[in-house]
C-alpha positions as CSV (number, residue, x, y, z in Angstrom):
1,M,0.3,0.1,0.1
2,Y,1.4,3.5,-1.0
3,D,2.0,6.1,1.4
4,Y,-1.2,8.4,0.1
5,Q,-0.3,11.2,2.7
6,G,0.2,14.7,0.3
7,W,-1.5,13.4,-2.3
8,I,-4.3,15.7,-4.3
9,V,-7.6,13.6,-5.3
10,R,-10.8,14.8,-6.8
11,S,-14.0,13.3,-5.2
12,T,-15.8,11.2,-7.6
13,A,-18.8,9.9,-5.5
14,G,-21.2,11.6,-2.8
15,R,-22.2,15.0,-1.3
16,D,-18.6,16.6,-1.8
17,K,-18.4,14.8,-5.9
18,E,-16.1,17.3,-7.9
19,G,-14.3,18.7,-4.6
20,L,-10.5,19.0,-4.9
21,F,-9.0,17.3,-1.3
22,C,-5.5,16.6,-0.3
23,V,-4.9,13.7,1.7
24,V,-3.7,14.5,5.2
25,G,-3.9,10.5,6.5
26,V,-4.5,7.0,5.8
27,D,-6.6,4.2,8.0
28,R,-4.6,1.3,7.1
29,E,-6.9,-1.1,8.3
30,S,-9.8,0.0,6.7
31,G,-7.9,1.6,3.8
32,M,-9.7,4.7,4.3
33,L,-8.1,8.3,3.1
34,H,-8.6,11.0,5.1
35,L,-9.2,13.8,3.0
36,A,-9.3,18.1,4.0
37,D,-10.0,20.9,1.8
38,G,-9.1,23.5,4.5
39,K,-13.0,24.9,3.9
40,R,-15.6,22.4,4.9
41,R,-13.1,19.9,5.7
42,K,-10.7,21.0,8.1
43,V,-7.3,19.2,8.8
44,T,-8.8,18.2,12.6
45,K,-11.5,16.8,11.2
46,P,-11.1,15.2,8.1
47,K,-13.5,13.5,5.5
48,R,-12.8,9.7,5.4
49,K,-13.6,8.2,2.1
50,K,-12.4,4.9,-0.1
51,L,-9.7,4.9,-2.3
52,G,-12.0,4.0,-4.9
53,H,-14.3,7.3,-4.8
54,V,-11.3,9.6,-5.3
55,R,-9.6,10.3,-8.8
56,V,-6.1,10.7,-7.8
57,L,-4.4,14.0,-9.4
58,T,-0.8,13.2,-8.0
59,D,0.9,10.5,-6.8
60,H,4.5,9.3,-6.5
61,L,5.2,9.2,-10.1
62,H,3.4,13.0,-10.7
63,P,3.9,14.3,-7.5
64,Y,2.7,18.2,-6.7
65,D,5.7,20.4,-5.8
66,H,4.1,22.8,-3.1
67,P,6.0,23.7,-0.1
68,V,2.8,22.7,2.3
69,V,2.7,19.3,0.6
70,Q,6.0,18.8,1.3
71,R,5.5,19.5,5.0
72,L,2.9,17.4,5.1
73,M,4.6,14.2,3.3
74,Q,6.9,14.4,6.1
75,G,4.9,14.6,8.6
76,E,5.1,18.0,9.9
77,P,1.8,19.8,11.0
78,V,0.1,22.4,8.6
79,T,-2.9,24.3,9.0
80,N,-6.1,24.8,7.1
81,N,-4.9,27.8,5.4
82,D,-1.9,25.9,4.4
83,I,-4.1,23.4,2.9
84,R,-6.5,26.0,1.1
85,R,-3.5,27.7,-0.3
86,A,-2.0,24.6,-1.6
87,L,-5.2,23.7,-3.3
88,A,-6.0,27.1,-4.7
89,A,-2.4,27.3,-6.5
90,F,-2.6,23.6,-7.7
91,P,-3.1,23.6,-11.5
92,A,-6.3,23.1,-13.3
93,K,-4.9,20.3,-15.8
94,E,-5.2,17.0,-14.3
95,V,-2.5,14.7,-14.7
């Protein structure tokens, strides 16, 4: 199983369909991703979503080179404002 932390994903199912999120954690037992966008879903209470219900936009082969994402991947704490700033700077085109 990959280390999904720091990946940018787009929701493909549910109420938040087509929403852009950053993976802030993974529950390896259940295979659920913990997603945050910094606005509706905060870092302190992330959305739990199955991997099959998201479309991966960045991964280990196509990383998103943003300082906030790099800090998140290293395990450092990030704020909701940091997540919002990183997602706002994410290019519109998809990988």
